[in-house]
N, C-alpha and C positions, 0 to 999 in steps of 0.2 A: 505762037509761044516762043519766048526768048530761049536761047540755048543756056546751058548751065554756065558756060564761060561768060556770056553776056550778063547773066544775073549776078555773078560774082563781081564782075568789074563795076556794074552799076551800084552794088552794095558798098564797095570800097569808096566810090565817089561820094556817096551820101555822108561818109565819115570825114570828108575833107574840109567842109565848111558848113555853117548854119547849124540848125537843130531840127531833128525830125523825130516823129513818134513811130515806134515799132511795136504795135499792139500784138497781143498773144492769143491766137485762136487755139481751140483744142480739138477741132475735128474739121472735116472737109467743108461742111456748110459754113462754119464760122470763118474759115479762111477765105472762102469765096465771097462772103458778105463783106469782110473787111477790105478785100481788094475792090469790091464794088464801091466802097465809100471813098476810094482814092488814096489810101495809104500807099507809101512807096516801098515798104518792106514789112515783113512779118517775123515773129519769133514764136517758137513753140513754148509751151509752159508745162513743165513736169507735173506740177500740182493739178492744173486744169485737166490734163489728160488722165492722171491717176484717178481723180474724182469720177471721171466718166467711166472708168473701169471698175468702180467700186473699191478702190484702194486708196491708201494714204500716200502723201507725197513721199517719194523715195522708195516705194514698194513695187515699182514697175521694173521688171528685169530688162537688161540691156537689149536683148533681141526683140522684145516687144516694143521698146521705145524706138529702136532703129526702124522698125516697120512703120510706126506712127510718123516719125520724122519724114520718111520717104513719101508717105501718103500725103502729108501736108505740102511737101516740095512739089509733088506732081499735080497737086490740085490747083496751083496758082501760078500766074505769070510773074509774081513778085519774088525777089530774093528772100530766103528764109534763113534766120539764125536759129540754130538748135540750142535749146537749154539742155546741155549734155551732162548736167549735174557734176559729179566728181569724176567723170570718165568711166564709171562703172568698174573700177579696178583700184587697188591700193598702190601697187607698184608702178613705176614709170613705164616699164615694158608693157604691162597690161593696158595702161592708159593709151599708149601709142597704138597698140593693136586695135583698140576700140575706136580711137579717133580716125584711123584709116577707114574703118567700116562706116563711120558717120560721114566722112568726106564722100564716100561712094554713093550716098543717098542723093547727092546733088545740092547739099546745103551751101549757102554763101558765107556762113559764119557759124561758129560754135563756141560755147563757153565752157570753161573748166573751173570749178570752184575748189576751195581749199577746206571744205567741211568734210569731216570724217563720219558724221552721223553717229558718233560715239559720245554719249553724254559725259563720260569720264574724261575724254580728251577730244573736244569738239572740233579742233583744227589740227591739220597736219603741221608739224614743225616747219618753220619757214624754209630750211634747206630741202626738206623732202617735198614741200609744196613747189618750190622752184624747179626741182628735178622733174616733177610731173608736168609743169608748164613747158619745160625744155623738150620733154618727150613728145608732147602734143605738137609743139612747133616743128620738130624734126619730122613727125609723121605727115604734117601738112606740106612741108617743103618737099618731101619725097614724092608727094602726089601732084606737085606742080606749083604749090605756094599761093594759089589764088584765094583760098578760104581764109577769112578773117578770124583770128583767134582772140577771144575775150578772156582775160584773167580776172577772176572774181575773188575778192577778199570778203569772207562771210562773218567777220568779227561781230558786227552789229546783229546779225541774224542768229548767232549761237550763244548770245548772252555775254559777249566780251566787247562792249561798246567803247573801245579804246581807239580814238581817232589816230593817235600817233602810230600805234601798231598797224592799223588799217593802211595808212599811208606808206609805212615801211614795206608792207607786203605788196602793195600795188606797184611801188617803184621796182621792187625785186622782180615782179612778174613782167613788168615792162622790159626790163633789162634781159629777162629770159626769153623774150620773143613775143609777148602778148601785144596785139595791135590796138586793143581797146581795153580800158580798165573799168571795173564795175565793183561797187561796194554797196550791195543792197542793205537797206535799213537806215540810210541817212535821211534825216527829216528836218534838219536845221540849215538855214542859209549859210551860216559860217562853216559848217561841216562840208557842205557841197563845194563852196568856193575854195576851201583849202585843198580838197581832193583834186579839183580841176587844176589849180595852180601847180600842185605837186606832180600831177600826171603829165602836164604839158611837155611836148606838143602832142602827146597821144590823146585821142578822144576819150571822153568819159560817158558812160551810160548811167543814168539815174533811174531807179525804180520808184514809181508813184502808184500807190494802191489806195490812197485816200486824197480828198481834195485839199492838199496843203499848199500847192503851188499851181500856177498856170504854166502852159508851155512858154508863153512870153517871158515870164519871170525866170524860168529855168534857162532859157536861151540867154537872158541877161547875165546869168551867173557863169556862162561859158560852157554849159552842158551841151554836148553834141547830139546825144540821142536819149530818148525817154521810152522806157518799157513799162508795162503794167503787170507783168507776171500773171498770177492766177486771178487778178481782180475782175476781169470780164467774166471768167467762168464762175466766180463766186457771186457776181451780180446776177447772173442767170440762175444760179442755184437759189439765190435769195428770193427771186420771183416765184420759182417753182415751189420752194418750201412754204412761202406764205400762202399761195393758192391751195396747195395740197393740205396744209394744216387747217385752213378755213373749211375746206370741204370735209375733212375728217371730223373736225370738232363741232361744226355748226350746220353742216349740210347745205351751205350757201356757196354761190358761184361768183361772187364779186371779184375774186382773185383773178378771174379771166378778163377783167375789163381792159387791161393793158397788154393783152396778148397780141402778138404780131398777126396781121391779117393773112390768112392762107393764100389769098390771091396775090398779095405782094411777094410772098416767099416762092410760090409756084412760078410766077413770072420770072423772078430773078434766077432761080435754079434751073429752069428749063432753058434759059439763054446760056448759062454758064456750064451746063453739064456737057461732058465729053461724050461723043458717040459710043 
């Protein structure tokens, strides 16, 4: 098992060139399966984990999420980026305190978003959002500075699909100390290329939750890393829901036709399980 420092340094190297996929597991089993497939890094998903707890996205408290993040970090040899939502605090001091706790889990990276989850005012004012990024940066630096900080502009996710505002925010977060920039919700080539150009030389993460581009196409746009958020979790839920509904509605079992073989899963997890 690589050390925490080794994971963090490997994670930073991934952001220096090329384009890599950082898929999002939601429990130990999915983390170990993704490692088995050869991915080079993983990221947690706040929504995927929330669904597994019977909660909506954003409804998992900080202490529970920190326990989940630590569980994923300890389950894999790969670097892990934490989806740390909005830092689980409104004020910069609270963000800094929680970021320090997140760093202690052994993560290689963590993201802070500018969403308030308040429908009346869905985004923090930019000055406040910048102060929160600066607080996260200071907390990471005090802990040694190895953890990669991702600044997220949530404009497209909260009903404000203004590309100019998105870029303005990302540039501000970059200047405030974010190592990687991320604007979930971009779906057009021109949008992505403009963000990549504006963020340069900082790497950009693009979220893909539907088959709109291939990895090769995204790499051609200059994207450095690609995450899938809760899409894998929702794909799993889709299979479960279809099979369960068929069983409930018709009493039939065809929904099990594409189920993973027990032998395959048992073989994989017996090899990967820690003593």
